[in-house]
C-alpha positions in Angstrom: -8.6 -37.3 -21.6 -7.8 -37.8 -17.9 -4.6 -36.6 -15.9 -2.6 -33.6 -16.3 -1.6 -32.3 -19.8 -2.3 -28.8 -21.3 -2.5 -29.4 -25.1 -4.4 -26.3 -26.6 -5.7 -22.9 -26.0 -9.4 -23.9 -26.6 -9.8 -27.6 -25.9 -11.9 -28.9 -23.2 -10.6 -27.5 -19.9 -10.5 -30.0 -17.2 -8.3 -28.9 -14.3 -6.8 -25.5 -13.3 -5.1 -23.5 -10.3 -6.9 -20.1 -9.4 -4.8 -17.7 -7.7 -5.1 -15.7 -4.5 -5.1 -12.0 -3.5 -4.3 -13.1 0.3 -2.0 -10.5 1.9 -1.1 -9.1 -1.5 1.9 -6.5 -1.3 3.1 -4.7 -4.4 6.7 -3.5 -5.0 8.1 0.1 -5.2 7.2 1.8 -8.5 9.7 1.1 -11.4 10.2 0.8 -15.0 9.0 -2.7 -15.1 5.5 -1.6 -13.7 4.7 0.7 -16.7 1.3 -1.3 -17.3 -0.1 -0.2 -13.9 -3.0 2.3 -14.1 -2.3 6.0 -12.7 -4.0 5.6 -9.3 -1.8 2.6 -8.4 1.3 4.2 -9.7 0.9 7.1 -7.6 0.2 5.0 -4.4 3.4 3.0 -5.2 5.4 6.2 -5.4 3.8 7.7 -2.5 4.7 4.7 -0.4 8.5 4.9 -1.1 10.9 2.0 -1.0 8.6 -0.5 0.8 5.9 -2.8 -0.6 2.6 -1.4 -0.6 -0.1 -3.3 1.5 -3.0 -3.4 -1.1 -5.8 -4.3 1.4 -4.9 -1.3 3.7 -4.5 1.3 0.8 -7.2 0.1 -1.5 -9.6 -1.8 0.9 -12.9 -1.7 -1.4 -10.9 -2.7 -4.5 -9.1 -5.5 -2.7 -12.3 -6.7 -1.2 -13.8 -6.8 -4.8 -10.7 -8.6 -6.1 -11.0 -11.4 -3.6 -14.7 -11.6 -4.5 -14.1 -11.9 -8.4 -11.3 -14.3 -7.9 -13.5 -16.7 -5.8 -16.3 -16.2 -8.4 -13.9 -17.2 -11.3 -13.2 -20.4 -9.3 -16.9 -21.0 -8.8 -17.8 -20.4 -12.4 -14.9 -23.1 -13.2 -16.4 -25.7 -11.0 -20.0 -24.7 -12.2 -18.8 -25.9 -15.6 -17.1 -29.2 -14.4 -13.7 -27.8 -14.2 -11.6 -29.1 -11.3 -10.0 -26.2 -9.3 -7.1 -26.1 -7.0 -5.9 -23.1 -5.0 -2.1 -22.5 -3.7 -1.5 -22.3 -0.2 -0.5 -18.8 1.5 3.0 -17.9 1.6 5.3 -19.0 4.5 6.7 -15.6 6.1 10.3 -16.5 4.9 9.0 -16.8 1.3 7.6 -13.2 1.4 11.1 -11.9 2.0 12.7 -14.0 -0.7 14.9 -11.7 -3.1 13.8 -8.4 -1.0 17.1 -6.9 -1.9 16.1 -7.0 -5.7 12.4 -6.0 -5.3 10.5 -6.3 -2.1 6.7 -7.5 -2.4 4.7 -10.6 -2.9 1.8 -11.8 -4.8 -0.2 -14.9 -5.6 -2.7 -13.2 -8.0 -1.2 -14.7 -11.2 -0.2 -18.2 -11.1 -0.3 -18.3 -15.0 3.1 -16.7 -15.4 5.6 -18.3 -12.9 5.0 -21.8 -14.1 3.3 -23.3 -17.4 1.8 -26.7 -18.0 2.8 -27.1 -21.8 1.6 -30.5 -23.2 3.1 -33.2 -20.6 5.9 -30.6 -19.5 5.4 -28.7 -16.1 8.0 -25.8 -16.6 9.1 -23.4 -13.7 9.9 -20.4 -15.6 12.1 -17.3 -15.2 10.0 -14.0 -14.3 11.2 -10.5 -15.3 10.1 -9.0 -12.0 11.9 -10.2 -9.0 9.3 -9.8 -6.5 7.2 -12.4 -8.4 9.9 -15.3 -8.6 8.8 -16.5 -5.2 5.3 -17.5 -6.6 6.9 -20.8 -7.8 7.1 -22.3 -4.3 3.6 -22.9 -3.4 2.7 -23.7 -6.9 5.6 -26.3 -7.2 4.4 -27.7 -3.7 0.8 -28.2 -5.2 1.6 -29.5 -8.6 4.6 -31.9 -7.9 2.6 -34.5 -6.2 0.4 -34.8 -9.0 3.2 -35.1 -11.4 4.6 -37.9 -9.4 1.6 -39.6 -9.6 1.2 -39.8 -13.4 3.6 -41.6 -15.8 4.9 -39.6 -18.7 5.0 -36.1 -17.2 8.2 -33.9 -17.1 9.0 -31.5 -14.5 11.8 -29.0 -15.5 13.0 -25.6 -14.1 14.7 -23.3 -16.5 17.8 -21.1 -15.6 17.3 -18.2 -13.8 18.5 -14.6 -14.3 21.1 -13.1 -12.2 20.7 -9.9 -10.5 21.8 -6.7 -12.9 19.6 -3.9 -12.7 18.3 -1.9 -9.6 14.8 -3.1 -10.3 16.0 -6.7 -10.1 15.1 -7.5 -13.7 18.8 -8.9 -14.3 20.0 -9.8 -17.7 17.7 -12.8 -18.3 16.6 -15.2 -19.6 13.0 -14.2 -19.1 10.2 -16.7 -20.1 6.6 -15.8 -18.7 3.5 -18.1 -18.9 1.3 -15.1 -20.1 3.3 -15.0 -23.4 3.1 -18.7 -24.4 0.2 -19.9 -26.8 -0.1 -23.3 -27.8 -1.2 -24.3 -31.4 -0.8 -28.0 -31.9 2.9 -28.7 -32.0 3.6 -25.1 -32.6 4.3 -22.6 -29.6 4.1 -18.9 -29.6 5.9 -16.8 -27.4 5.5 -13.2 -26.8 8.7 -10.9 -26.9 8.5 -7.4 -25.6 10.1 -4.8 -23.1 7.8 -5.9 -20.3 7.9 -9.8 -20.6 9.8 -12.6 -22.3 13.0 -12.2 -24.2 15.0 -13.9 -26.9 17.0 -15.7 -24.5 13.8 -17.3 -23.0 12.2 -18.3 -26.3 15.6 -19.9 -27.4 15.7 -21.8 -24.1 12.2 -23.1 -24.7 13.0 -23.9 -28.1 16.0 -25.9 -27.4 14.2 -27.9 -24.7 11.0 -28.7 -26.7 13.0 -29.7 -29.8 13.2 -33.4 -28.6 9.5 -33.6 -28.5 9.1 -32.1 -31.9 7.6 -28.7 -30.9 8.4 -25.7 -33.2 8.7 -22.2 -31.2 7.8 -18.9 -32.9 8.3 -15.5 -31.8 5.4 -12.9 -31.6 6.9 -9.3 -31.2 5.0 -7.1 -29.1 5.0 -3.2 -29.9 4.8 -1.0 -26.9 5.0 -1.7 -23.0 2.2 -4.3 -23.0 2.6 -6.9 -20.4 2.4 -10.5 -22.2 1.3 -11.8 -25.4 -2.1 -12.6 -23.6 -2.7 -9.0 -23.1 -3.3 -8.3 -26.9 -4.3 -11.7 -28.3 -6.1 -14.8 -27.6 -6.9 -18.0 -29.7 -10.6 -18.9 -29.6 -10.9 -21.9 -31.8 -9.3 -23.2 -34.9 -8.9 -20.5 -37.4 -10.2 -17.6 -35.2 -8.4 -15.2 -32.9 -9.2 -12.0 -31.1 -6.4 -9.3 -31.0 -5.3 -5.8 -31.1 -3.5 -5.9 -34.5 -1.4 -2.6 -34.2 0.4 -4.0 -31.3 1.8 -6.8 -33.2 5.0 -5.6 -34.3 5.5 -8.3 -37.0 1.8 -9.3 -37.6 0.4 -12.6 -37.1 3.1 -15.4 -36.5 3.4 -18.1 -39.0 1.1 -20.8 -37.3 -1.9 -18.5 -37.3 -0.9 -15.9 -40.1 -4.1 -16.9 -42.2 -6.6 -16.9 -39.4 -9.7 -14.8 -39.1 -9.4 -12.1 -36.4 -12.0 -10.1 -34.4 -10.2 -7.0 -34.0 -10.3 -5.3 -30.5 -9.6 -1.4 -29.9 -6.7 -0.1 -27.9 -9.1 0.6 -24.9 -10.6 -2.8 -25.2 -6.8 -4.2 -25.2 -6.0 -2.1 -22.0 -9.3 -3.5 -20.3 -7.9 -7.1 -20.9 -10.5 -8.3 -23.4 -8.2 -11.1 -24.6 -7.4 -12.1 -21.1 -10.3 -14.4 -20.9 -10.5 -18.1 -20.6 -11.9 -20.6 -23.1 -13.8 -23.6 -21.6 -13.9 -25.3 -24.9 -14.0 -23.9 -28.6 -17.6 -23.0 -28.0 -17.4 -21.0 -24.7 -15.3 -18.0 -23.7 -15.1 -16.2 -20.2 -15.1 -12.6 -20.7 -15.8 -9.5 -18.6 -19.3 -8.3 -19.3 -18.1 -4.9 -19.8 -17.2 -5.8 -23.2 -20.8 -6.0 -24.7 -19.5 -5.4 -28.1 -17.1 -8.0 -28.2 -19.5 -10.4 -26.8 -22.0 -9.8 -29.6 -19.0 -10.5 -31.9 -18.2 -13.7 -30.1 -21.8 -14.8 -30.5 -21.7 -13.8 -34.4 -19.0 -16.6 -34.4 -20.8 -19.2 -32.6 -18.9 -18.7 -29.6 -20.8 -18.3 -26.4 -19.7 -15.7 -24.0 -19.6 -16.6 -20.4 -19.8 -13.3 -18.4 -17.2 -13.2 -15.8 -16.5 -9.9 -14.1 -12.8 -9.0 -13.5 -12.7 -5.2 -13.4 -11.2 -5.3 -10.0 -8.7 -7.9 -10.8 -7.6 -5.8 -13.9 -6.6 -3.0 -11.7 -3.8 -4.7 -10.6 -2.5 -5.8 -14.3 -4.3 -8.8 -15.1 -7.5 -10.7 -15.7 -9.4 -14.0 -15.8 -6.4 -15.9 -17.7 -3.7 -14.4 -15.5 -5.3 -15.6 -12.4 -5.9 -19.2 -14.0 -3.1 -21.7 -14.5 -4.6 -24.6 -16.8 -3.2 -28.0 -15.6 -5.3 -30.3 -17.9 -6.9 -29.3 -21.3 -7.7 -31.5 -24.2 -6.0 -31.0 -27.7 -7.9 -28.7 -29.9 
């Protein structure tokens, strides 16, 4: 296939946006950041009401994060995937929605927007400090959309302000919760991620294109469906089953599952990226899972991301697929 269009989780990957750690400032600690590790929580609490300058407070981790993100981009390019990077924020953008939640990040472009089939969706994020991420991504992708017939660009309704953390009443829909299974779409539902109103909006929007949307209920303070499950090829997933409150959703209910431990889940084992249905990018710390992948005829592509994981994400989070073939 040629041109933009993201049609699966494990078809041949053609084109991506990879995020950036440039000038990363994280918001004051609040209930919407429960997924952060203890040392980061402590630093945010000690920093008070302003955003935390990550490069200043964690210089070695920050430098390694930059290196790992650049290495992920290089790995994609080495496997024939076209890579784009977002421009830095304008200064005025960094202050957008400061009254709700100060801070700014471009680490994880997978969440604020999503390419679903031929539809480029601007989504609605739960954390107010992340809502500005759409601006550089829109500027990057919109000209590509304009140059290709048959593509759609839509922005979903945004949440009104409501709580002190800036979360608001919703709707919330985040890219890290969306999994594509043909004409079925699975959407994670949990206390830190997308909600029912976000799912309902997506279901209504996609109905005209004959998609079916299914909820995946998440148990506990886990950020995104991708934090606990990934789809490796037709009939095979990798997941931490105890975190699935209602089990596997209908489109994949009969699939085989490589089960992962709670520790592996918190280490973001399912937050890798499939280059196709035979190759999966995964942190080399997961030696047991790399062996399991090989048993299922999937080649693990070792891709370090432990430093990236300190901030709450991994390989898939820093990667926004723009072009991927159907499964």
